[in-house]
C-alpha positions in Angstrom: 66.5 62.5 100.7 70.0 62.8 101.9 72.3 65.1 100.3 76.4 65.3 99.7 78.4 68.1 100.7 81.0 68.9 98.3 84.3 69.7 100.0 86.4 72.3 98.2 90.0 71.0 98.4 93.1 73.7 98.4 95.6 73.3 95.3 99.0 71.8 96.4 101.5 73.9 97.6 104.2 74.4 95.4 107.8 74.5 97.3 108.0 77.7 97.2 105.3 78.3 99.1 106.1 75.6 101.6 109.1 77.4 102.2 107.8 80.8 103.0 105.6 79.4 106.2 108.4 77.3 107.0 112.6 77.7 107.1 113.9 81.0 105.4 116.7 80.4 102.8 119.8 80.4 104.7 122.5 82.7 102.4 125.7 83.4 103.7 127.5 86.8 102.6 131.1 88.3 103.6 130.6 92.2 103.6 132.1 93.4 100.9 131.0 96.2 98.2 130.3 93.1 96.0 127.7 91.3 98.0 125.9 94.6 97.3 123.2 92.4 94.8 122.5 90.1 98.0 121.5 93.5 100.4 119.7 94.9 97.7 117.6 91.8 96.6 117.2 91.7 100.5 116.1 95.0 101.8 114.2 96.1 98.2 112.4 93.3 98.2 113.6 91.3 95.4 113.3 88.0 97.1 109.7 88.3 98.6 108.5 89.4 94.9 110.0 85.6 94.1 108.4 84.4 96.8 111.2 83.1 98.5 111.8 84.0 102.9 115.6 84.4 103.0 117.8 84.8 106.0 120.9 86.8 105.1 123.8 85.0 107.4 127.5 87.5 107.8 130.3 85.4 107.6 133.9 86.0 109.0 135.7 84.9 105.4 135.4 82.4 102.9 136.7 79.3 104.8 133.6 79.8 106.9 131.3 80.1 103.7 133.4 77.2 102.3 132.9 74.8 105.3 129.1 75.9 106.0 128.2 75.1 102.3 129.9 71.9 102.3 128.1 70.7 105.6 124.4 72.2 104.8 124.6 74.8 107.2 123.9 77.8 104.3 121.7 77.1 101.4 123.6 79.4 99.2 126.5 82.0 99.6 127.9 84.5 97.8 131.9 83.3 97.4 135.5 83.4 95.2 134.9 82.2 91.9 137.4 79.6 92.2 136.7 78.6 95.7 133.7 76.8 93.6 136.9 74.4 91.9 138.7 74.1 94.7 135.4 72.4 96.6 135.0 70.0 93.7 138.6 69.1 93.7 138.2 67.8 97.3 139.9 70.8 98.7 137.6 71.4 101.6 137.5 69.9 104.9 134.9 67.3 103.4 133.8 65.6 99.9 131.1 68.7 98.6 130.2 69.0 95.4 128.9 72.4 94.5 127.6 74.5 91.5 126.9 78.2 90.3 124.1 79.2 88.1 124.4 82.9 88.8 127.7 85.3 88.7 127.3 88.0 91.2 129.6 90.5 89.7 132.7 91.2 87.4 136.2 92.6 88.8 135.9 94.8 91.7 139.7 94.3 93.5 142.7 96.1 93.6 146.4 95.5 95.3 147.0 98.1 97.8 150.8 98.4 99.2 152.0 100.0 102.7 152.9 103.6 103.6 155.8 102.2 105.1 156.9 101.1 101.8 156.5 104.5 100.1 158.0 105.9 103.0 161.1 104.0 102.0 161.4 105.1 98.7 158.7 102.6 97.0 157.0 104.4 94.2 156.4 101.9 91.7 157.3 98.0 91.0 160.5 98.5 89.8 161.4 100.1 93.7 159.6 97.1 95.1 161.6 95.1 93.4 164.8 96.8 94.8 163.2 96.9 98.5 161.8 92.6 98.5 165.5 91.5 97.6 167.1 93.8 100.5 164.9 92.3 102.6 165.3 88.9 101.6 167.9 88.1 104.5 166.1 89.9 107.1 162.2 89.2 106.8 160.6 89.0 103.3 158.2 91.7 102.3 154.4 89.8 102.7 151.7 90.6 100.9 147.5 89.6 102.2 145.3 87.8 99.8 141.8 86.9 100.8 141.7 83.2 100.1 144.3 81.1 98.6 141.1 79.7 95.7 140.0 83.5 94.8 140.8 85.6 92.2 142.6 87.9 94.4 145.8 85.0 94.4 146.2 84.9 90.8 145.7 88.6 90.2 148.3 89.1 92.8 151.1 86.3 91.7 150.8 87.8 88.2 150.8 91.6 89.2 153.9 90.3 91.4 155.5 88.5 88.7 155.1 91.1 85.8 156.9 93.4 88.3 159.7 90.8 88.1 159.4 89.3 91.7 158.6 85.6 92.0 156.0 84.8 94.6 157.4 82.3 97.4 160.5 82.9 96.2 161.4 86.9 96.6 158.0 87.7 98.5 155.5 86.1 100.9 152.1 85.1 100.8 149.2 84.9 103.7 145.9 84.5 103.4 143.6 86.7 105.8 140.0 87.5 106.1 139.1 90.9 103.8 138.3 93.0 107.2 141.7 92.0 108.7 143.7 93.4 105.7 143.6 97.2 106.8 144.2 96.5 110.5 147.5 94.1 109.4 148.7 96.7 107.1 149.0 99.4 109.9 150.6 97.0 112.2 153.2 96.0 109.8 152.3 92.1 109.5 151.7 93.1 106.1 153.3 94.6 103.5 150.5 94.9 100.9 147.4 93.4 100.0 145.0 92.4 97.1 141.2 92.3 98.2 138.0 94.0 97.4 136.5 97.3 98.5 136.0 98.8 100.8 139.5 97.7 102.2 141.5 99.7 99.7 139.4 102.3 99.9 139.8 101.9 103.7 143.3 101.5 103.9 144.0 104.9 101.9 141.7 106.8 104.0 143.3 105.8 106.9 146.7 106.7 105.4 148.1 102.9 106.2 148.4 102.4 102.2 147.9 103.3 98.8 146.3 101.6 95.7 148.6 100.7 92.8 146.7 98.4 90.7 142.8 97.7 90.0 141.5 94.0 88.6 139.6 96.3 86.1 142.9 96.9 84.5 144.5 93.9 85.2 142.2 91.1 83.9 139.2 93.5 82.8 135.8 92.0 83.1 136.7 88.9 84.6 134.3 87.4 86.9 134.7 87.5 90.5 132.0 86.6 93.0 129.4 83.5 92.3 126.5 82.1 94.0 127.4 79.3 95.4 125.1 76.3 95.8 125.3 72.3 96.6 124.2 70.1 93.8 121.7 68.5 95.9 120.3 72.1 96.8 119.8 73.1 93.5 118.3 69.6 92.0 116.0 68.8 94.9 114.8 72.3 95.4 115.5 73.9 92.5 112.2 76.3 92.4 114.1 78.0 94.9 116.8 78.0 93.5 115.4 79.7 90.5 113.8 82.0 92.4 117.0 83.1 93.9 118.2 83.5 90.8 115.5 85.7 89.5 115.6 88.1 92.1 119.4 88.3 92.2 119.0 89.4 88.7 116.6 91.6 89.0 118.6 93.0 92.1 122.1 93.5 89.9 120.5 95.1 87.4 119.2 97.9 90.2 122.6 98.1 91.2 124.3 98.7 87.8 121.9 101.5 87.2 124.4 104.6 88.1 120.9 106.7 89.2 120.9 104.2 92.1 124.7 104.4 93.2 124.0 107.1 96.0 121.0 105.0 97.2 122.8 101.7 96.9 126.2 103.2 99.1 123.5 104.4 101.9 121.9 100.8 101.9 125.6 99.3 102.2 126.5 101.8 104.9 124.2 100.1 107.3 125.2 97.9 110.2 124.4 94.8 108.7 126.0 95.0 106.0 129.2 96.8 105.7 128.7 99.3 108.4 131.4 102.2 107.0 130.3 105.7 106.0 128.8 106.2 102.6 131.0 108.4 101.3 134.1 105.9 101.8 131.6 103.2 99.4 130.2 105.8 96.9 133.5 106.4 94.9 134.2 102.9 93.5 130.4 102.7 93.1 130.3 105.7 90.7 133.4 104.8 89.0 131.8 102.9 85.9 134.5 100.6 85.3 135.3 99.3 88.8 132.9 97.1 89.2 129.9 95.4 86.8 126.8 94.0 88.9 124.7 93.6 85.4 125.5 94.9 82.4 127.6 92.9 79.7 125.9 90.2 80.4 127.7 89.6 83.7 125.5 87.3 85.4 125.8 84.8 82.9 127.7 81.5 84.6 129.1 80.7 80.8 132.1 78.2 80.1 134.0 80.7 79.1 133.8 82.7 82.3 134.7 79.4 84.0 137.5 78.5 82.0 139.4 81.7 82.3 139.6 81.0 86.3 140.2 77.6 85.8 142.9 78.6 83.5 144.5 81.0 85.9 144.2 79.0 88.6 146.5 76.2 86.9 148.6 78.8 85.3 149.8 79.6 89.3 149.4 76.0 90.1 146.9 76.8 92.9 144.9 73.5 91.9 146.5 70.1 92.2 148.4 68.6 89.5 145.5 65.7 90.0 142.6 67.9 89.5 144.2 70.7 87.3 143.0 68.7 84.1 139.6 67.9 84.9 137.6 69.3 82.2 134.2 68.3 84.3 135.3 71.3 86.6 133.8 73.5 83.8 130.7 71.8 84.2 130.3 73.5 87.8 129.0 76.4 86.0 125.7 76.1 84.9 124.3 78.4 82.3 121.4 76.0 81.6 120.2 76.5 85.3 120.9 80.2 84.5 118.4 80.3 81.3 115.8 78.0 83.1 115.4 80.2 86.1 115.1 83.5 84.0 113.0 82.2 80.8 110.2 84.5 80.2 111.5 86.6 82.8 111.7 90.4 82.3 113.6 92.4 85.1 112.1 95.1 86.7 114.5 96.9 88.7 113.3 100.0 87.9 110.3 99.2 90.1 112.2 99.2 93.2 111.9 102.2 95.6 
């Protein structure tokens, strides 16, 4: 009598299981304080806990992030919220449709002026108006921002307007990568800038600038950086996308715990992240109202947050008129995907060592 062997079949692999033995997800970041959730999710194992392998790729600036997302060289990236609307308005090097289902942080920017202006008697915006108008016939005052489409652009424009200066008429605005701001201030190519940390603090510690305004005061709880992905990535690799969101939610919650801030400063000080002394990073991490990573429902990509960013970009004519009235841009913020990713998920950030 013959017998038939029974062969046990393995259950089919999920896409996440396949990704762990295949290529890691490529996530871009720019070395700034608000890259903290990405750094923590990688270093403290939150990505691993969610079953995804990632490779964090340092980028020189936001133009690189935009281009590499559009052309599929990155699967996801830290990005200024307004960059999403710029891409979806056709302002990139090629057509691309992107979305966000996770806000990395609220606030975190500041305006810094050159100490050369202080030596010329500038103490406040009234003095700045006098100095700017005296320079118009020679060389206008020049201010740097990190992207035409980031919150820095409309925050700086509004700060100048409220002080009595008209951007593009009374002063010149230029775009530079964040890490070039301090050197450009020191060399005299810039008279001031609006950027995220740590560059305002670096300018002050180097005695080449001083901070005159923070975005926490200018626009309390404004959305700052987001996790940007292509729409086709979110659709075709939804389980990996949702796993990333869960990992980042845990990491953001960990970042927002006051007791974790000294460890966070040490982590970010490492060469693979910001490569700066931790005592330079800690003050703005321990200042409760400077940057928000998780509390006040910071990570939710709400329509209200999308509307604020889009409204500011329209008000300052940062988007072309043809796209400024496109209400579909609001749908680039996807609270439904955020909710789906976190359904029945309880953050366990406190367990990370």
